[in-house]
C-alpha positions as protocol buffer text, in pm:
chain_id: "A"
residue {
  index: 1
  type: UNK
  ca { x: 15043 y: 11023 z: 12122 }
}
residue {
  index: 2
  type: UNK
  ca { x: 14781 y: 11139 z: 12466 }
}
residue {
  index: 3
  type: UNK
  ca { x: 14393 y: 11248 z: 12479 }
}
residue {
  index: 4
  type: UNK
  ca { x: 14435 y: 11618 z: 12317 }
}
residue {
  index: 5
  type: UNK
  ca { x: 14243 y: 11848 z: 12506 }
}
residue {
  index: 6
  type: UNK
  ca { x: 13967 y: 11963 z: 12308 }
}
residue {
  index: 7
  type: UNK
  ca { x: 13898 y: 12281 z: 12600 }
}
residue {
  index: 8
  type: UNK
  ca { x: 14205 y: 12375 z: 12431 }
}
residue {
  index: 9
  type: UNK
  ca { x: 14189 y: 12347 z: 12108 }
}
residue {
  index: 10
  type: UNK
  ca { x: 13921 y: 12538 z: 11929 }
}
residue {
  index: 11
  type: UNK
  ca { x: 14093 y: 12671 z: 11698 }
}
residue {
  index: 12
  type: UNK
  ca { x: 13874 y: 12791 z: 11363 }
}
residue {
  index: 13
  type: UNK
  ca { x: 14061 y: 12593 z: 11157 }
}
residue {
  index: 14
  type: UNK
  ca { x: 14220 y: 12275 z: 11238 }
}
residue {
  index: 15
  type: UNK
  ca { x: 14407 y: 12246 z: 10944 }
}
residue {
  index: 16
  type: UNK
  ca { x: 14664 y: 12545 z: 11098 }
}
residue {
  index: 17
  type: UNK
  ca { x: 14686 y: 12232 z: 11409 }
}
residue {
  index: 18
  type: UNK
  ca { x: 15071 y: 12102 z: 11289 }
}
residue {
  index: 19
  type: UNK
  ca { x: 15207 y: 11832 z: 11435 }
}
residue {
  index: 20
  type: UNK
  ca { x: 15470 y: 11703 z: 11219 }
}
residue {
  index: 21
  type: UNK
  ca { x: 15811 y: 11939 z: 11135 }
}
residue {
  index: 22
  type: UNK
  ca { x: 15863 y: 12131 z: 10845 }
}
residue {
  index: 23
  type: UNK
  ca { x: 16166 y: 12028 z: 10617 }
}
residue {
  index: 24
  type: UNK
  ca { x: 16226 y: 12182 z: 10313 }
}
residue {
  index: 25
  type: UNK
  ca { x: 15911 y: 12127 z: 10125 }
}
residue {
  index: 26
  type: UNK
  ca { x: 15667 y: 11938 z: 10374 }
}
residue {
  index: 27
  type: UNK
  ca { x: 15543 y: 11807 z: 10665 }
}
residue {
  index: 28
  type: UNK
  ca { x: 15730 y: 11538 z: 10802 }
}
residue {
  index: 29
  type: UNK
  ca { x: 15661 y: 11319 z: 11120 }
}
residue {
  index: 30
  type: UNK
  ca { x: 15964 y: 11110 z: 11290 }
}
residue {
  index: 31
  type: UNK
  ca { x: 16150 y: 10842 z: 11195 }
}
residue {
  index: 32
  type: UNK
  ca { x: 16044 y: 10583 z: 11403 }
}
residue {
  index: 33
  type: UNK
  ca { x: 15681 y: 10805 z: 11427 }
}
residue {
  index: 34
  type: UNK
  ca { x: 15739 y: 10875 z: 11802 }
}
residue {
  index: 35
  type: UNK
  ca { x: 15610 y: 11201 z: 11963 }
}
residue {
  index: 36
  type: UNK
  ca { x: 15698 y: 11426 z: 12236 }
}
residue {
  index: 37
  type: UNK
  ca { x: 15355 y: 11645 z: 12453 }
}
residue {
  index: 38
  type: UNK
  ca { x: 15351 y: 11957 z: 12427 }
}
residue {
  index: 39
  type: UNK
  ca { x: 15108 y: 12120 z: 12717 }
}
residue {
  index: 40
  type: UNK
  ca { x: 15008 y: 12427 z: 12799 }
}
residue {
  index: 41
  type: UNK
  ca { x: 15215 y: 12564 z: 13037 }
}
residue {
  index: 42
  type: UNK
  ca { x: 14879 y: 12739 z: 13240 }
}
residue {
  index: 43
  type: UNK
  ca { x: 14636 y: 12449 z: 13337 }
}
residue {
  index: 44
  type: UNK
  ca { x: 14890 y: 12161 z: 13166 }
}
residue {
  index: 45
  type: UNK
  ca { x: 14657 y: 12028 z: 12956 }
}
residue {
  index: 46
  type: UNK
  ca { x: 14810 y: 11831 z: 12684 }
}
residue {
  index: 47
  type: UNK
  ca { x: 14710 y: 12041 z: 12302 }
}
residue {
  index: 48
  type: UNK
  ca { x: 14964 y: 11907 z: 12081 }
}
residue {
  index: 49
  type: UNK
  ca { x: 15267 y: 11693 z: 11993 }
}
residue {
  index: 50
  type: UNK
  ca { x: 15544 y: 11755 z: 11828 }
}
residue {
  index: 51
  type: UNK
  ca { x: 15764 y: 11461 z: 11657 }
}
residue {
  index: 52
  type: UNK
  ca { x: 16103 y: 11328 z: 11819 }
}
residue {
  index: 53
  type: UNK
  ca { x: 16363 y: 11407 z: 11616 }
}
residue {
  index: 54
  type: UNK
  ca { x: 16678 y: 11197 z: 11593 }
}
residue {
  index: 55
  type: UNK
  ca { x: 17006 y: 11177 z: 11425 }
}
residue {
  index: 56
  type: UNK
  ca { x: 16789 y: 11024 z: 11073 }
}
residue {
  index: 57
  type: UNK
  ca { x: 16531 y: 11285 z: 11072 }
}
residue {
  index: 58
  type: UNK
  ca { x: 16815 y: 11612 z: 11092 }
}
residue {
  index: 59
  type: UNK
  ca { x: 16979 y: 11373 z: 10789 }
}
residue {
  index: 60
  type: UNK
  ca { x: 16715 y: 11418 z: 10584 }
}
residue {
  index: 61
  type: UNK
  ca { x: 16665 y: 11746 z: 10654 }
}
residue {
  index: 62
  type: UNK
  ca { x: 17012 y: 11814 z: 10541 }
}
residue {
  index: 63
  type: UNK
  ca { x: 16981 y: 11642 z: 10221 }
}
residue {
  index: 64
  type: UNK
  ca { x: 16638 y: 11778 z: 10175 }
}
residue {
  index: 65
  type: UNK
  ca { x: 16794 y: 12170 z: 10204 }
}
């Protein structure tokens, strides 16, 4: 995971920043813990990550739904 820009992440409640996928009843990381950086389009700062979802993650979502 890349270094997050602290200047961009000025949340009053940091628990609001989720960097997993919500599937049915909870937050889940990618099956292999790989992520993709999310950048601020204005200045290019990395502001978070999202999991790279593959077929295993899709099947888990279908199974849990």
